[in-house]
MARDOSE-451520 format. One line per 4 residues: their letters; for each residue x, y, z of C-alpha. Coordinates in pm, whole numbers, plus 50000, padded with zeros to 5 digits. Each point is the difference from the previous one (the first is absolute). Layout:
BEGIN
A> X:Y:Z; ... $
This chain:
BEGIN
MIRE> 78596:54444:11252; 49671:50189:50019; 50135:50277:49779; 50130:49745:49749 $
YLVY> 49657:49834:50002; 49825:50331:49916; 50250:50070:49721; 49946:49647:49865 $
LSQN> 49623:50057:49990; 50032:50331:49817; 50231:49844:49741; 49779:49699:49937 $
GHNQ> 49667:50134:49883; 49850:50153:50314; 49884:50361:49977; 50063:50248:50282 $
GGVH> 49661:49933:50159; 50064:49625:49998; 50343:50042:50162; 49845:50222:50268 $
CCYR> 49730:49736:50064; 50268:49730:50048; 50188:50230:50237; 49686:50051:50212 $
ALKT> 49937:49625:50019; 50358:49935:50108; 49987:50283:50253; 49681:49861:50155 $
FLYW> 50153:49652:50024; 50324:50123:50159; 49816:50208:50259; 49792:49692:50087 $
WEDE> 50321:49794:50018; 50154:50259:50231; 49701:49993:50237; 49933:49626:50000 $
VEAE> 50332:49821:49947; 50313:50198:50073; 50132:50085:50346; 49992:50355:50127 $
GWKN> 50280:50207:49850; 49990:49836:49656; 50069:50255:49729; 49737:49988:49730 $
PIRK> 50175:50054:49663; 49691:50158:49838; 50049:50306:50222; 50310:50089:49796 $
VKAP> 49827:49972:49662; 49787:50290:49880; 49682:49926:49811; 50054:50027:49623 $
KYPK> 49841:50304:49846; 49731:49969:49741; 49771:50251:49828; 49655:50019:50157 $
QILP> 49786:49992:49691; 49651:50146:50003; 49798:49736:49819; 49711:50111:49776 $
PVSL> 49642:49898:50083; 49742:49862:49760; 49828:50293:49826; 49632:50078:50046 $
DDIS> 49957:49971:49622; 50132:49643:50010; 49774:49915:50293; 49705:50139:49805 $
SLLN> 50099:49778:49705; 50012:49696:50228; 49655:50079:50140; 49857:50039:49650 $
TCDS> 50079:49634:49930; 49780:49883:50289; 49656:49878:49888; 49693:49890:50198 $
SFTG> 50118:49640:50046; 50115:49867:50338; 50367:50051:49914; 49931:50343:49853 $
IRDK> 49818:50123:50309; 50259:49839:50230; 50294:50148:49809; 49847:50347:49997 $
ALIL> 49947:49990:50376; 50348:49859:50049; 50174:50268:49790; 49808:50280:50170 $
CLLD> 50077:49852:50341; 50373:49984:49922; 50001:50366:49897; 49761:50134:50264 $
TGVR> 50159:49837:50304; 50369:49986:49909; 50029:49652:50149; 50283:49765:49916 $
ASEL> 49912:49710:49769; 50060:49752:50284; 49758:50196:50219; 49734:50002:49729 $
ISMN> 49998:49625:49940; 49993:49937:50377; 49676:50196:50046; 49702:49810:50140 $
LSDI> 49629:50073:49989; 50009:50041:50376; 50254:50284:49961; 49750:50220:49815 $
ERTV> 49818:50255:50212; 49623:49949:50000; 49922:50299:49775; 50293:49914:49769 $
TSIF> 50177:50329:50074; 50323:49849:50132; 50202:49679:50013; 50212:49882:50291 $
IQKG> 50349:49880:49907; 50075:49734:50258; 50368:49949:49925; 50183:50256:49792 $
KGNK> 50374:50023:49961; 50168:49926:50333; 49673:49844:50126; 49857:50350:50051 $
SRTV> 49623:50037:49968; 49818:50307:49868; 49671:50109:49845; 49977:50116:49638 $
FLGK> 49707:50195:49859; 49795:49987:49680; 49859:50286:49796; 49647:50004:49860 $
KTRK> 50087:49856:49658; 50208:49720:50148; 49726:49916:50251; 49749:49975:49717 $
ALRS> 50227:49771:49797; 50076:49783:50304; 49631:49964:50088; 49928:49889:49642 $
FLKM> 50270:49736:50030; 49874:49880:50338; 49653:49943:49854; 50142:49766:49736 $
RNKN> 50262:49834:50219; 49940:49644:50122; 49943:50014:50375; 50216:49693:50071 $
GDAL> 50322:50070:50187; 50122:50318:50165; 50246:50119:49734; 49889:50330:49846 $
WVTN> 50176:49971:49663; 49929:49664:49841; 50045:49820:49670; 49720:49866:49780 $
YGTR> 50022:49680:50206; 49952:50177:50331; 50358:49954:50122; 50206:50284:50143 $
LTYG> 50179:50208:49738; 50378:49958:50017; 50275:50254:49938; 50075:49836:49666 $
GLRQ> 49631:50001:49912; 49974:50371:50080; 50300:50074:49781; 49845:49800:49714 $
IIRR> 49674:50197:50030; 50184:50330:49957; 50210:49854:49717; 49697:49873:49807 $
RAIK> 49818:50332:50044; 50307:50193:49883; 50033:49784:49687; 49632:50053:49926 $
ANIK> 50037:50375:50056; 50315:50005:49781; 50214:50164:50269; 50321:49904:50177 $
TPGL> 49926:49769:50295; 50034:50199:50324; 50163:49841:50303; 49775:49927:50297 $
HDFR> 50199:50244:50213; 49946:50274:49739; 49642:50037:50126; 50131:50070:50350 $
RAFA> 50229:50269:49860; 49708:50152:49808; 49794:50009:50320; 50277:50186:50184 $
LQCL> 50059:50255:49726; 49634:50069:49929; 49925:50043:50372; 50283:50251:50025 $
RNGV> 49877:50187:49693; 49650:50007:50146; 50120:50171:50317; 50053:49712:50245 $
DVYS> 50275:50085:50248; 50300:49767:50011; 49940:49891:50360; 49647:49878:49925 $
LQKM> 50129:49837:49679; 50268:49822:50201; 49732:49849:50227; 49776:49900:49710 $
MGHA> 50285:49817:49829; 50120:49830:50316; 50353:50142:49993; 50209:50018:50316 $
DLQV> 50169:50326:49897; 49991:50271:49736; 50329:49897:49838; 49839:49697:49838 $
LQRY> 49712:50214:49874; 50236:50232:49811; 50078:49727:49746; 49634:49994:49892 $
LAQT> 49963:50370:49932; 50118:50047:49641; 49891:50361:49985; 50019:50192:49676 $
TEDI> 50120:50356:49953; 49635:50101:49970; 49929:49848:50343; 50280:50204:50157 $
KKAH> 49883:50315:49817; 49647:49952:50133; 50131:49945:50355; 50194:50326:49980 $
RIGS> 49698:50183:49866; 49802:49884:50305; 50273:50063:50257; 50190:50301:49863 $
PVDN> 50100:50204:50308; 50006:50326:49802; 49666:49955:49824; 49833:49894:50323 $
AW> 50149:50277:50211; 49840:50305:49838 $
C-alpha cells in the first residue's frame, strides 16, 4: 500500500522531491505509531519500503550584482534605511527569514557587533555576527526606528514585520531595480557561498548557519568551475611540495 501510494504521488503531479517529502512524513508517523500505539513485536511496514530517490539539486544563490541593485534602490527615508539594513543583515548573517523577523532589540549585542538568535530551526540558539558595513547600516536604522516594542524589524506603523511583509519588501525592491525577485532563502545561499569563497572553513560555516551536520550545508554550495580551480591552485600537493 505504501509503495502504491508513492507511485500514485509520482503519477499525479508531485515531483521527486515532493514524493520524498511525503515518504519522510509517513515514515515519521509510522515510527511514532510503533512506539506509542502498537504492542511489542509489531512489524512496521515502512521498514520494507526504501526511500524514493531524487536528485539533490544545488540551488543557486542571489548574485552580488543583484544585491547591489537592490541596495541602490534604498533612499534616505525610513523604509529605505530599514530595507538597506535588512538586506545587508540577511546577506551578512546567513539567517533564515523566520529568524530575521523574530529578532528583538534585546537580542542585539550592546556594540551592535552580533545578534543572538533565540530560537533557530529545531529551537537551537546561536549568535550571528555583523561586519562593519552592516553594523553601520543597522545603527542608522536604529536611530530612526520608533522605540516602542521590542521587535527589531518593524513596519511604518511600528508593528513587527511579518514573513509576508519581508517577502513584499524584497519583491518591491526587485521590481524597482528591474531584476528577477530573489527568494528569501537565496540570501542564505549567497552567504554560504561567499563565506566559502572568502576562505571560511566548512566547520565554522556550519556553526554560523546553525546546521546540525555538513550534509545539509552541501546543498548551499553551488561552486563554479572557477571556484574548484582556485581551490586546487591553493592546495595542489605537487606545487606545494617543492
